[in-house]
C-alpha positions, 0 to 999 in steps of 0.5 A: 461506474465502479472505481477500479480497486487499484490504478497507477497515474503519474507515478502514484499507485492508488488503491482502495481498501477496507480498513479491516484489510490491514495486516496485524503484523508489525503492529499493523501493516499495509501490503503492496502486491509486487506481482501486480505492479512494477515498482519502477513505475511508482514514486508514491503509494496511496491507500484510501479506506472509508475513513482515512488516506494513507500515503508513503513514498516508494523509497520509504516503503522499500527502506522500512518494509520487508518482502514476504510471500502470502498465498503464493504472492510476493508482498512488500509489508510496510508497517502503519507507523511509516505511513502518513495517515489523514482523515477523509 
């Protein structure tokens, strides 16, 4: 059974990404597609790659990130320095 690339459970947005999927902006960033989720439903964001787990609280992501339009989609861009990173 294939895992969904993204899901929300108990207020936690979990997304599976490739490490190469990070943006180079702001010294490296993860983006959250605001067109695909309702931030009101989320209190924590977790990205899982092949090697690491990245975590950030929604309020911190909003405070330290910025909104940018990429390919017609509204994205919240959050610099890697604001995420907690741990090895798998």
